[in-house]
FIMI-300260 format. One record per residue (C-alpha): x, y, z; residue number from 1; residue in three letters. Coordinates in steps of 0.05 Angstrom, whole numbers. Layout:
<atom <X,Y,Z>,NUM,'ALA'>;
...
//
This chain:
<atom <594,278,-14>,1,'MET'>;
<atom <617,271,-88>,2,'SER'>;
<atom <681,233,-104>,3,'THR'>;
<atom <733,260,-151>,4,'ILE'>;
<atom <789,222,-187>,5,'LEU'>;
<atom <848,263,-213>,6,'ILE'>;
<atom <891,231,-266>,7,'ILE'>;
<atom <953,271,-282>,8,'ASP'>;
<atom <1026,252,-290>,9,'ASP'>;
<atom <1050,319,-262>,10,'GLU'>;
<atom <1051,310,-187>,11,'GLU'>;
<atom <1051,384,-170>,12,'LYS'>;
<atom <988,398,-210>,13,'ILE'>;
<atom <955,333,-185>,14,'ARG'>;
<atom <970,350,-112>,15,'THR'>;
<atom <946,422,-121>,16,'LEU'>;
<atom <880,401,-152>,17,'LEU'>;
<atom <870,348,-98>,18,'ALA'>;
<atom <879,400,-44>,19,'ARG'>;
<atom <831,449,-78>,20,'ILE'>;
<atom <778,396,-86>,21,'MET'>;
<atom <787,371,-15>,22,'THR'>;
<atom <777,442,11>,23,'LEU'>;
<atom <712,444,-30>,24,'GLU'>;
<atom <687,384,8>,25,'GLY'>;
<atom <699,329,-43>,26,'TYR'>;
<atom <730,261,-29>,27,'GLU'>;
<atom <791,259,-74>,28,'VAL'>;
<atom <831,201,-104>,29,'PHE'>;
<atom <893,207,-148>,30,'GLN'>;
<atom <927,168,-203>,31,'ALA'>;
<atom <990,184,-243>,32,'SER'>;
<atom <971,148,-307>,33,'ASP'>;
<atom <911,116,-343>,34,'LEU'>;
<atom <926,45,-319>,35,'LYS'>;
<atom <924,66,-246>,36,'LYS'>;
<atom <864,111,-259>,37,'GLY'>;
<atom <823,53,-290>,38,'LEU'>;
<atom <843,9,-231>,39,'LYS'>;
<atom <818,63,-183>,40,'ARG'>;
<atom <752,68,-220>,41,'LEU'>;
<atom <741,-7,-210>,42,'GLU'>;
<atom <755,0,-135>,43,'GLU'>;
<atom <717,65,-119>,44,'GLN'>;
<atom <649,95,-136>,45,'ASP'>;
<atom <675,157,-172>,46,'ILE'>;
<atom <630,214,-194>,47,'ASP'>;
<atom <677,260,-232>,48,'VAL'>;
<atom <744,248,-266>,49,'VAL'>;
<atom <792,305,-279>,50,'ILE'>;
<atom <840,277,-329>,51,'CYS'>;
<atom <901,304,-366>,52,'ASP'>;
<atom <897,297,-443>,53,'VAL'>;
<atom <970,273,-452>,54,'LYS'>;
<atom <991,217,-405>,55,'LEU'>;
<atom <1050,169,-408>,56,'PRO'>;
<atom <1005,109,-428>,57,'ASP'>;
<atom <952,141,-471>,58,'GLY'>;
<atom <906,198,-488>,59,'SER'>;
<atom <854,227,-442>,60,'GLY'>;
<atom <811,242,-502>,61,'VAL'>;
<atom <811,169,-525>,62,'ASP'>;
<atom <801,139,-455>,63,'ILE'>;
<atom <739,184,-446>,64,'THR'>;
<atom <699,141,-493>,65,'LYS'>;
<atom <721,77,-457>,66,'VAL'>;
<atom <703,104,-388>,67,'ILE'>;
<atom <635,132,-410>,68,'LYS'>;
<atom <615,65,-440>,69,'VAL'>;
<atom <632,28,-375>,70,'LYS'>;
<atom <608,83,-327>,71,'TYR'>;
<atom <554,124,-363>,72,'PRO'>;
<atom <535,165,-302>,73,'CYS'>;
<atom <606,189,-289>,74,'LEU'>;
<atom <629,256,-317>,75,'GLU'>;
<atom <698,272,-344>,76,'ILE'>;
<atom <733,340,-347>,77,'ILE'>;
<atom <795,340,-392>,78,'LEU'>;
<atom <856,385,-377>,79,'LEU'>;
<atom <907,403,-430>,80,'THR'>;
<atom <970,445,-431>,81,'ALA'>;
<atom <959,463,-503>,82,'TYR'>;
<atom <887,469,-522>,83,'GLY'>;
<atom <868,457,-595>,84,'ASN'>;
<atom <800,456,-628>,85,'ILE'>;
<atom <802,385,-659>,86,'PRO'>;
<atom <819,353,-592>,87,'ASP'>;
<atom <765,394,-558>,88,'GLY'>;
<atom <713,372,-609>,89,'VAL'>;
<atom <733,299,-605>,90,'GLN'>;
<atom <732,301,-529>,91,'ALA'>;
<atom <660,327,-529>,92,'MET'>;
<atom <641,274,-581>,93,'LYS'>;
<atom <670,221,-536>,94,'ASN'>;
<atom <627,244,-478>,95,'GLY'>;
<atom <671,292,-438>,96,'ALA'>;
<atom <634,342,-394>,97,'PHE'>;
<atom <683,396,-413>,98,'ASP'>;
<atom <752,408,-441>,99,'TYR'>;
<atom <794,464,-411>,100,'ILE'>;
<atom <866,491,-415>,101,'THR'>;
<atom <911,489,-355>,102,'LYS'>;
<atom <930,558,-329>,103,'GLY'>;
<atom <882,597,-373>,104,'ASP'>;
<atom <820,565,-344>,105,'ASP'>;
<atom <839,555,-271>,106,'ASN'>;
<atom <779,598,-247>,107,'ASN'>;
<atom <733,550,-283>,108,'LYS'>;
<atom <751,485,-251>,109,'ILE'>;
<atom <712,493,-185>,110,'ILE'>;
<atom <645,511,-217>,111,'PRO'>;
<atom <657,459,-271>,112,'LEU'>;
<atom <667,404,-220>,113,'VAL'>;
<atom <607,428,-181>,114,'TYR'>;
<atom <563,427,-244>,115,'ASN'>;
<atom <590,359,-265>,116,'ALA'>;
<atom <576,329,-196>,117,'SER'>;
<atom <506,357,-195>,118,'GLU'>;
<atom <493,325,-263>,119,'LYS'>;
<atom <520,258,-236>,120,'VAL'>;
<atom <476,265,-175>,121,'SER'>;
<atom <414,275,-218>,122,'LEU'>;
<atom <434,217,-264>,123,'ALA'>;
<atom <440,171,-205>,124,'LYS'>;
<atom <372,192,-179>,125,'ARG'>;
<atom <343,178,-248>,126,'VAL'>;
<atom <379,111,-249>,127,'GLN'>;
<atom <351,94,-181>,128,'GLN'>;
<atom <282,113,-203>,129,'LEU'>;
<atom <288,72,-267>,130,'GLU'>;
<atom <308,13,-223>,131,'LYS'>;
<atom <245,24,-182>,132,'GLN'>;
<atom <205,29,-245>,133,'LEU'>;
<atom <236,-37,-267>,134,'GLY'>;
<atom <204,-66,-206>,135,'ASP'>;
<atom <140,-27,-215>,136,'ARG'>;
<atom <100,-88,-233>,137,'TYR'>;
<atom <107,-118,-163>,138,'SER'>;
<atom <51,-109,-113>,139,'PHE'>;
<atom <99,-66,-70>,140,'ASP'>;
<atom <97,-13,-124>,141,'GLN'>;
<atom <21,-4,-122>,142,'ILE'>;
<atom <12,63,-87>,143,'ILE'>;
<atom <-42,68,-33>,144,'GLY'>;
<atom <-60,53,40>,145,'LYS'>;
<atom <-136,59,36>,146,'SER'>;
<atom <-177,-1,56>,147,'LYS'>;
<atom <-206,-7,-13>,148,'ALA'>;
<atom <-140,-13,-49>,149,'ILE'>;
<atom <-108,-56,3>,150,'LEU'>;
<atom <-166,-105,-3>,151,'ASN'>;
<atom <-157,-109,-78>,152,'ALA'>;
<atom <-82,-120,-69>,153,'ILE'>;
<atom <-95,-177,-19>,154,'ASP'>;
<atom <-143,-212,-66>,155,'LEU'>;
<atom <-94,-204,-124>,156,'ALA'>;
<atom <-36,-232,-82>,157,'LYS'>;
<atom <-78,-292,-63>,158,'ARG'>;
<atom <-97,-310,-134>,159,'VAL'>;
<atom <-28,-294,-165>,160,'ALA'>;
<atom <4,-358,-141>,161,'VAL'>;
<atom <-50,-400,-175>,162,'THR'>;
<atom <-66,-409,-249>,163,'ASP'>;
<atom <-137,-385,-240>,164,'THR'>;
<atom <-167,-338,-292>,165,'THR'>;
<atom <-177,-268,-264>,166,'VAL'>;
<atom <-228,-214,-283>,167,'LEU'>;
<atom <-211,-143,-263>,168,'LEU'>;
<atom <-268,-95,-260>,169,'THR'>;
<atom <-276,-21,-245>,170,'GLY'>;
<atom <-276,47,-279>,171,'ASP'>;
<atom <-228,66,-333>,172,'THR'>;
<atom <-160,90,-308>,173,'GLY'>;
<atom <-160,52,-242>,174,'THR'>;
<atom <-97,13,-257>,175,'GLY'>;
<atom <-122,-54,-285>,176,'LYS'>;
<atom <-59,-67,-327>,177,'GLU'>;
<atom <-15,-51,-267>,178,'VAL'>;
<atom <-52,-103,-227>,179,'PHE'>;
<atom <-49,-152,-284>,180,'ALA'>;
<atom <25,-143,-289>,181,'GLN'>;
<atom <34,-151,-214>,182,'ALA'>;
<atom <-7,-216,-215>,183,'VAL'>;
<atom <38,-242,-271>,184,'HIS'>;
<atom <103,-221,-235>,185,'GLN'>;
<atom <81,-257,-172>,186,'ALA'>;
<atom <61,-320,-208>,187,'SER'>;
<atom <102,-381,-230>,188,'ASN'>;
<atom <96,-355,-302>,189,'ARG'>;
<atom <136,-291,-287>,190,'SER'>;
<atom <197,-315,-327>,191,'LYS'>;
<atom <154,-319,-390>,192,'PHE'>;
<atom <119,-266,-431>,193,'ASN'>;
<atom <65,-220,-407>,194,'PHE'>;
<atom <26,-197,-469>,195,'VAL'>;
<atom <-28,-143,-466>,196,'ALA'>;
<atom <-79,-124,-518>,197,'ILE'>;
<atom <-136,-73,-517>,198,'ASN'>;
<atom <-195,-108,-548>,199,'CYS'>;
<atom <-229,-41,-563>,200,'ALA'>;
<atom <-173,-18,-607>,201,'ALA'>;
<atom <-185,-67,-665>,202,'PHE'>;
<atom <-241,-87,-713>,203,'SER'>;
<atom <-265,-159,-708>,204,'LYS'>;
<atom <-221,-184,-766>,205,'GLU'>;
<atom <-159,-148,-742>,206,'LEU'>;
<atom <-170,-170,-669>,207,'LEU'>;
<atom <-177,-243,-692>,208,'GLU'>;
<atom <-112,-240,-729>,209,'GLY'>;
<atom <-76,-205,-672>,210,'GLU'>;
<atom <-99,-256,-621>,211,'LEU'>;
<atom <-94,-321,-660>,212,'PHE'>;
<atom <-49,-307,-721>,213,'GLY'>;
<atom <-59,-331,-791>,214,'HIS'>;
<atom <-31,-375,-846>,215,'LYS'>;
<atom <2,-348,-908>,216,'ALA'>;
<atom <-49,-338,-963>,217,'GLY'>;
<atom <-109,-340,-916>,218,'SER'>;
<atom <-130,-270,-940>,219,'PHE'>;
<atom <-105,-216,-987>,220,'THR'>;
<atom <-39,-188,-961>,221,'GLY'>;
<atom <-23,-249,-917>,222,'ALA'>;
<atom <45,-263,-948>,223,'MET'>;
<atom <72,-306,-892>,224,'LYS'>;
<atom <51,-343,-829>,225,'ASP'>;
<atom <38,-298,-771>,226,'GLN'>;
<atom <40,-318,-698>,227,'ARG'>;
<atom <-16,-290,-654>,228,'GLY'>;
<atom <-11,-261,-585>,229,'LEU'>;
<atom <-35,-325,-553>,230,'PHE'>;
<atom <26,-361,-582>,231,'GLU'>;
<atom <71,-304,-559>,232,'GLU'>;
<atom <43,-310,-488>,233,'ALA'>;
<atom <53,-386,-487>,234,'ASN'>;
<atom <75,-409,-416>,235,'LYS'>;
<atom <61,-337,-394>,236,'GLY'>;
<atom <2,-290,-386>,237,'THR'>;
<atom <-44,-255,-435>,238,'ILE'>;
<atom <-81,-193,-412>,239,'PHE'>;
<atom <-146,-179,-449>,240,'LEU'>;
<atom <-163,-107,-433>,241,'ASP'>;
<atom <-233,-80,-448>,242,'GLU'>;
<atom <-259,-151,-461>,243,'ILE'>;
<atom <-329,-123,-458>,244,'GLY'>;
<atom <-316,-90,-526>,245,'GLU'>;
<atom <-297,-157,-558>,246,'MET'>;
<atom <-344,-177,-617>,247,'PRO'>;
<atom <-389,-233,-594>,248,'ILE'>;
<atom <-366,-276,-653>,249,'GLU'>;
<atom <-295,-278,-624>,250,'LEU'>;
<atom <-318,-294,-554>,251,'GLN'>;
<atom <-329,-367,-572>,252,'ALA'>;
<atom <-255,-374,-593>,253,'LYS'>;
<atom <-234,-345,-526>,254,'ILE'>;
<atom <-280,-392,-490>,255,'LEU'>;
<atom <-248,-451,-527>,256,'ARG'>;
<atom <-178,-430,-506>,257,'VAL'>;
<atom <-201,-425,-434>,258,'LEU'>;
<atom <-232,-494,-436>,259,'GLU'>;
<atom <-182,-533,-479>,260,'THR'>;
<atom <-121,-489,-490>,261,'GLY'>;
<atom <-132,-497,-565>,262,'GLU'>;
<atom <-151,-451,-624>,263,'PHE'>;
<atom <-148,-448,-699>,264,'LEU'>;
<atom <-108,-394,-734>,265,'LYS'>;
<atom <-142,-358,-791>,266,'ILE'>;
<atom <-136,-402,-853>,267,'GLY'>;
<atom <-109,-461,-813>,268,'GLU'>;
<atom <-140,-530,-804>,269,'THR'>;
<atom <-91,-556,-753>,270,'LYS'>;
<atom <-104,-539,-680>,271,'VAL'>;
<atom <-52,-498,-643>,272,'THR'>;
<atom <-44,-513,-568>,273,'LYS'>;
<atom <-21,-463,-517>,274,'VAL'>;
<atom <-11,-460,-442>,275,'ASP'>;
<atom <-33,-390,-424>,276,'VAL'>;
<atom <-62,-355,-364>,277,'ARG'>;
<atom <-117,-306,-381>,278,'ILE'>;
<atom <-128,-241,-343>,279,'ILE'>;
<atom <-186,-199,-369>,280,'ALA'>;
<atom <-209,-130,-352>,281,'ALA'>;
<atom <-270,-88,-366>,282,'THR'>;
<atom <-303,-23,-344>,283,'ASN'>;
<atom <-371,-49,-367>,284,'ARG'>;
<atom <-424,-86,-327>,285,'ASN'>;
<atom <-417,-153,-362>,286,'LEU'>;
<atom <-481,-180,-331>,287,'GLU'>;
<atom <-519,-124,-363>,288,'GLN'>;
<atom <-482,-137,-429>,289,'GLU'>;
<atom <-506,-209,-424>,290,'ILE'>;
<atom <-578,-185,-415>,291,'ALA'>;
<atom <-569,-142,-477>,292,'ASN'>;
<atom <-540,-202,-514>,293,'GLU'>;
<atom <-473,-168,-525>,294,'HIS'>;
<atom <-434,-217,-483>,295,'PHE'>;
<atom <-434,-292,-476>,296,'ARG'>;
<atom <-456,-317,-407>,297,'SER'>;
<atom <-413,-380,-412>,298,'ASP'>;
<atom <-351,-337,-425>,299,'LEU'>;
<atom <-369,-291,-368>,300,'PHE'>;
<atom <-374,-349,-319>,301,'TYR'>;
<atom <-307,-376,-340>,302,'ARG'>;
<atom <-273,-307,-336>,303,'LEU'>;
<atom <-304,-288,-269>,304,'SER'>;
<atom <-279,-349,-230>,305,'VAL'>;
<atom <-240,-298,-191>,306,'PHE'>;
<atom <-263,-225,-198>,307,'SER'>;
<atom <-227,-166,-167>,308,'ILE'>;
<atom <-259,-97,-165>,309,'TYR'>;
<atom <-210,-39,-170>,310,'LEU'>;
<atom <-236,22,-133>,311,'PRO'>;
<atom <-244,89,-167>,312,'ALA'>;
<atom <-202,147,-140>,313,'LEU'>;
<atom <-264,178,-109>,314,'ARG'>;
<atom <-269,114,-66>,315,'GLU'>;
<atom <-197,121,-42>,316,'ARG'>;
<atom <-187,196,-34>,317,'LYS'>;
<atom <-138,186,23>,318,'GLN'>;
<atom <-89,157,-27>,319,'ASP'>;
<atom <-89,220,-70>,320,'ILE'>;
<atom <-32,253,-30>,321,'ARG'>;
<atom <12,191,-36>,322,'LEU'>;
<atom <-1,186,-111>,323,'LEU'>;
<atom <10,260,-120>,324,'ALA'>;
<atom <79,258,-86>,325,'HIS'>;
<atom <97,195,-125>,326,'HIS'>;
<atom <79,226,-193>,327,'PHE'>;
<atom <113,292,-175>,328,'THR'>;
<atom <177,256,-159>,329,'GLN'>;
<atom <175,219,-226>,330,'ILE'>;
<atom <160,279,-269>,331,'PHE'>;
<atom <208,325,-232>,332,'SER'>;
<atom <264,276,-250>,333,'LEU'>;
<atom <240,268,-321>,334,'ARG'>;
<atom <240,344,-328>,335,'ALA'>;
<atom <311,345,-299>,336,'LYS'>;
<atom <290,388,-240>,337,'ARG'>;
<atom <299,377,-167>,338,'LYS'>;
<atom <238,347,-135>,339,'GLU'>;
<atom <183,398,-132>,340,'LEU'>;
<atom <144,410,-68>,341,'GLN'>;
<atom <68,410,-67>,342,'ILE'>;
<atom <29,466,-35>,343,'SER'>;
<atom <-27,451,14>,344,'THR'>;
<atom <-76,486,-31>,345,'GLU'>;
<atom <-55,444,-90>,346,'TYR'>;
<atom <-67,380,-51>,347,'LEU'>;
<atom <-134,405,-26>,348,'THR'>;
<atom <-155,418,-98>,349,'ALA'>;
<atom <-134,348,-119>,350,'LEU'>;
<atom <-174,318,-62>,351,'GLU'>;
<atom <-236,357,-79>,352,'ASN'>;
<atom <-233,344,-153>,353,'HIS'>;
<atom <-280,293,-185>,354,'ASP'>;
<atom <-229,246,-219>,355,'TRP'>;
<atom <-271,215,-274>,356,'LYS'>;
<atom <-208,190,-308>,357,'GLY'>;
<atom <-181,164,-241>,358,'ASN'>;
<atom <-107,152,-232>,359,'ILE'>;
<atom <-92,163,-306>,360,'ARG'>;
<atom <-124,232,-303>,361,'GLU'>;
<atom <-87,249,-238>,362,'LEU'>;
<atom <-21,228,-268>,363,'LYS'>;
<atom <-32,270,-331>,364,'ASN'>;
<atom <-53,330,-288>,365,'CYS'>;
<atom <11,328,-245>,366,'ILE'>;
<atom <55,319,-306>,367,'GLU'>;
<atom <23,383,-335>,368,'ARG'>;
<atom <33,420,-270>,369,'SER'>;
<atom <107,402,-265>,370,'VAL'>;
<atom <117,427,-337>,371,'ILE'>;
<atom <80,493,-322>,372,'LEU'>;
<atom <109,507,-253>,373,'SER'>;
<atom <157,566,-253>,374,'ASP'>;
<atom <175,555,-180>,375,'THR'>;
<atom <197,498,-135>,376,'ASP'>;
<atom <126,491,-107>,377,'ILE'>;
<atom <67,464,-146>,378,'LEU'>;
<atom <11,515,-138>,379,'GLY'>;
<atom <-63,516,-160>,380,'VAL'>;
<atom <-47,562,-219>,381,'GLU'>;
<atom <-17,502,-255>,382,'THR'>;
<atom <-80,460,-250>,383,'LEU'>;
<atom <-125,453,-310>,384,'PRO'>;
<atom <-188,461,-268>,385,'PHE'>;
<atom <-230,524,-279>,386,'ALA'>;
<atom <-239,530,-204>,387,'HIS'>;
<atom <-203,502,-144>,388,'VAL'>;
<atom <-247,468,-93>,389,'ALA'>;
<atom <-231,486,-22>,390,'MET'>;
<atom <-249,441,38>,391,'GLU'>;
<atom <-319,415,42>,392,'SER'>;
<atom <-369,469,60>,393,'GLY'>;
<atom <-326,528,40>,394,'THR'>;
<atom <-331,573,-19>,395,'LYS'>;
<atom <-299,559,-87>,396,'MET'>;
<atom <-238,603,-103>,397,'LEU'>;
<atom <-218,618,-173>,398,'SER'>;
<atom <-146,598,-186>,399,'ALA'>;
<atom <-133,670,-208>,400,'PHE'>;
<atom <-172,707,-154>,401,'SER'>;
<atom <-136,754,-105>,402,'MET'>;
<atom <-158,710,-48>,403,'ALA'>;
<atom <-126,650,-79>,404,'SER'>;
<atom <-61,688,-93>,405,'VAL'>;
<atom <-60,715,-21>,406,'GLU'>;
<atom <-71,646,8>,407,'LYS'>;
<atom <-14,616,-35>,408,'LEU'>;
<atom <33,673,-15>,409,'HIS'>;
<atom <19,665,60>,410,'ILE'>;
<atom <29,590,53>,411,'GLN'>;
<atom <98,600,18>,412,'LYS'>;
<atom <121,648,72>,413,'VAL'>;
<atom <99,599,126>,414,'LEU'>;
<atom <139,545,92>,415,'GLN'>;
<atom <199,592,86>,416,'HIS'>;
<atom <196,607,161>,417,'THR'>;
<atom <182,534,178>,418,'GLN'>;
<atom <117,553,210>,419,'GLY'>;
<atom <144,611,253>,420,'ASN'>;
<atom <83,655,255>,421,'LYS'>;
<atom <117,716,287>,422,'ALA'>;
<atom <170,716,232>,423,'GLU'>;
<atom <117,704,179>,424,'THR'>;
<atom <76,764,203>,425,'ALA'>;
<atom <140,806,203>,426,'ARG'>;
<atom <158,786,131>,427,'LEU'>;
<atom <86,797,108>,428,'LEU'>;
<atom <85,865,144>,429,'GLU'>;
<atom <18,848,178>,430,'ILE'>;
<atom <-2,841,251>,431,'GLY'>;
<atom <2,773,285>,432,'ILE'>;
<atom <-73,774,298>,433,'ALA'>;
<atom <-86,787,222>,434,'THR'>;
<atom <-41,728,205>,435,'LEU'>;
<atom <-80,681,251>,436,'TYR'>;
<atom <-145,706,221>,437,'ARG'>;
<atom <-119,692,151>,438,'LYS'>;
<atom <-95,622,172>,439,'ILE'>;
<atom <-162,606,199>,440,'GLU'>;
<atom <-198,635,138>,441,'GLU'>;
<atom <-157,595,88>,442,'TYR'>;
<atom <-152,532,132>,443,'LYS'>;
<atom <-77,534,131>,444,'LEU'>;
<atom <-68,503,201>,445,'ASN'>;
//
């Protein structure tokens, strides 16, 4: 139930509005001036304020800005006996939801309050999700119940409380940085910086400068001293992603940091000391890279003191549904839509797809589907796949074939009737035996 605060010095209008809003199912509070209204806002969790523009102790237009700064999710509807354009413009600039004239716009107040409360409800959901995302680096936020992912989480939790170097391995897109963040958050270093760098994104010279910094004048364009990421991560954690791509010449400097906590900046003769935990990640087979003389064996042995393998999505298919619902919730909110439902056919297609890009690919796929969906249910027509794989051993259906459309329609009607097959058959204008045959054919039970 949404809560409404009515601020108006005219008791008759205030009482009338309160009665109307109560009949509409809202919880209503009243105040006769701004001072009492602001006090009520401190005492109660208010969703929508209906406020007169001219009050004994101030202007509703002016107070709108103050309220919105302190309560950004709250919405304000301003009422005035004498509407004028400048006041209306200023009210909207200050963050008012709307500005209406008493008497002339009486028929607007109920739908306005409804729309404002819906906007507040959505804003609160987004705020709650953002809070969850603020905690997304904890182990509790890693989605999955498969044995493979739970084993990886257990290992990460065990090593997190130590200062041991960690090597994360596995295919691209399996969530290595998420795990690295979770290890950092669960460690004694969580109050200090977590710094991440993709070693594949820089040339040797640029990567060396990014990691270790440089002295002014050490090369053309070096106008001032520059701190490197190791210094930025001092007392905290540095995450070296794609370390298998690091030039072998730089690997010796990483090894020295691991062994002594010391390094030399570019152009510097004085050693810099740091206290940094290193978490590295790679999708390469580093032992094969050693055999090919692309990676130092001594660095590998120092990095792999504690190695954690992150399973590919194909190795944890039972987690796809959990991940799909999680991403659908996130992208529905970002698109300012109510949370979309997911059709059974859509989930089947996700489970049968070969996710070479793993979680990253799945996430991007669902974001695309939410954008493309014209209904409240994600269907296979929004998937980027050329064909939709059905359950193992059955034929492939084109996302645009009549059979696929028929299956999706039957599924939607079943959802509408909450599984009542007799009612579903009636709405589809087919016999009950035909419906059961279709349910069996399309594996909808």
